Each structure stands twice: as C-alpha cells, then as structure tokens.
C-alpha positions as CSV (number, residue, x, y, z in Angstrom):
1,X,27.9,24.4,32.9
2,X,31.6,23.4,32.8
3,X,34.0,24.2,30.1
4,X,35.5,21.1,28.4
5,X,39.0,21.1,27.2
6,X,39.4,19.8,23.6
7,X,42.2,17.5,24.7
8,X,40.1,15.5,27.2
9,X,39.2,12.0,26.2
10,X,35.7,10.7,25.7
11,X,35.3,9.1,29.2
12,X,36.1,12.3,31.0
13,X,33.9,14.3,28.5
14,X,30.9,12.1,29.3
15,X,31.4,12.7,33.0
16,X,31.6,16.5,32.7
17,X,29.1,17.4,30.0
18,X,25.9,19.1,30.8
19,X,22.8,16.8,31.0
20,X,19.4,18.4,31.2
21,X,16.7,16.7,33.2
22,X,14.1,16.6,30.5
23,X,14.6,15.7,26.8
24,X,14.0,18.5,24.3
25,X,13.4,16.4,21.2
26,X,11.6,13.1,21.2
27,X,11.1,10.6,18.4
28,X,10.2,7.0,17.9
29,X,13.8,6.1,17.3
30,X,15.8,8.0,19.8
31,X,15.5,10.5,22.6
32,X,17.9,13.4,22.1
33,X,19.2,15.2,25.2
34,X,20.1,18.8,24.8
35,X,23.6,18.6,23.2
36,X,26.5,20.2,24.9
37,X,28.2,20.6,21.5
38,X,27.1,20.2,17.9
39,X,28.6,16.8,17.3
40,X,25.8,15.0,19.2
41,X,23.1,16.7,17.2
42,X,24.8,16.2,13.8
43,X,25.6,12.6,14.5
44,X,21.8,11.8,14.8
45,X,20.6,14.1,12.0
46,X,22.1,11.8,9.2
47,X,20.5,8.8,11.0
48,X,17.1,10.6,10.9
49,X,17.5,11.6,7.2
50,X,18.5,8.0,6.4
51,X,15.6,6.5,8.2
52,X,13.2,9.1,6.7
53,X,14.4,8.3,3.2
54,X,14.2,4.5,3.8
55,X,10.6,4.8,5.1
56,X,9.7,7.1,2.2
57,X,11.2,4.6,-0.3
58,X,9.4,1.7,1.3
59,X,6.1,3.6,1.2
60,X,6.6,4.4,-2.5
61,X,7.2,0.7,-3.2
62,X,4.1,-0.3,-1.3
63,X,2.0,2.3,-3.1
64,X,3.3,1.0,-6.5
65,X,2.4,-2.6,-5.5
66,X,-1.1,-1.5,-4.5
67,X,-1.5,0.4,-7.8
68,X,-0.4,-2.6,-9.8
69,X,-2.9,-4.8,-7.9
70,X,-5.7,-2.4,-8.6
71,X,-4.8,-2.3,-12.3
72,X,-4.8,-6.1,-12.5
73,X,-8.2,-6.2,-10.8
74,X,-9.6,-3.6,-13.1
75,X,-8.4,-5.5,-16.1
76,X,-9.9,-8.7,-14.7
77,X,-13.2,-7.0,-14.1
78,X,-13.3,-5.6,-17.6
79,X,-12.6,-9.1,-19.1
80,X,-15.4,-10.6,-16.9
81,X,-17.8,-7.8,-18.0
82,X,-17.0,-8.5,-21.6
83,X,-17.6,-12.2,-21.1
84,X,-20.9,-11.5,-19.4
85,X,-22.0,-9.2,-22.3
86,X,-21.1,-12.0,-24.8
87,X,-23.1,-14.5,-22.8
88,X,-26.1,-12.2,-22.6
89,X,-25.9,-11.5,-26.3
90,X,-25.8,-15.2,-27.1
91,X,-28.7,-15.9,-24.8
92,X,-30.7,-13.1,-26.5
93,X,-30.0,-14.6,-29.9
94,X,-31.0,-18.1,-28.7
95,X,-34.2,-16.7,-27.1
96,X,-35.1,-14.8,-30.2
97,X,-34.6,-17.9,-32.4
98,X,-36.8,-20.0,-30.1
99,X,-39.6,-17.4,-29.9
100,X,-39.6,-16.7,-33.6
101,X,-39.5,-20.3,-34.8
102,X,-42.7,-21.8,-36.1
103,X,-44.8,-23.0,-33.2
104,X,-45.4,-26.6,-32.8
105,X,-49.0,-27.5,-33.2
106,X,-50.6,-29.3,-30.3
107,X,-51.2,-32.9,-31.4
108,X,-53.8,-34.7,-29.5
109,X,-53.4,-38.3,-28.6
110,X,-56.3,-39.3,-30.9
111,X,-54.4,-38.1,-33.9
112,X,-51.4,-40.2,-33.0
113,X,-53.6,-43.3,-32.7
114,X,-55.1,-42.9,-36.2
C-alpha cells in the first residue's frame, strides 16, 4: 500500500489509493470498498443514517394509516351490528304482535252468501 501525501489533489489520490478486489460491506444502496482513509467511510455513514431514518419514518406513517383504516372499519362494523340488532328487535316485536293477535275465524263461502 502506498503512502499518500496530504497535499496531493483528488485525481492523483484516486490513482494511488488501495482498492481491494472484493467489497467488504454490501448494501442495497451502495457497495463500499475497503476505505484507504476514514473520510470514505464517514461520508457514507450519514447517508445510511439518513436513509434509515427516512425509511423508518415512512413505515411509521404507513402503520398509522393502516391503524386508522382498521379503526374506521371497526366503527363501521359496530354501527352495522347495532343496525342489525335494531332490525331483529323490530322484527321480533312485529312477529309477536302478529302471533298474539286474535285469530281470524275461517269464514266459509256459504256464510258469505247468506
């Protein structure tokens, strides 16, 4: 590995720095080569932290949206169950009124003729 003088410009630095054949760290966003100095590693670490925090925030927002949808659906289901219970109660009341009312006597056709 060559020593790099601090006064060397970036183009010369890129030519002389050590480049390993295989990457040591892989990720979806960037493949990091083994850094010759710390500035490469630290220039990508804030990017990773920023991406991580953005993804985390986006997931939290999606979770909150899903929770609100579930709560809305639960509320709707409770309202529908209450409506069904009211309808069933009304049907029972009507059924009870019909079954307890005085029965209509069978009138034969001969009685109508008279």
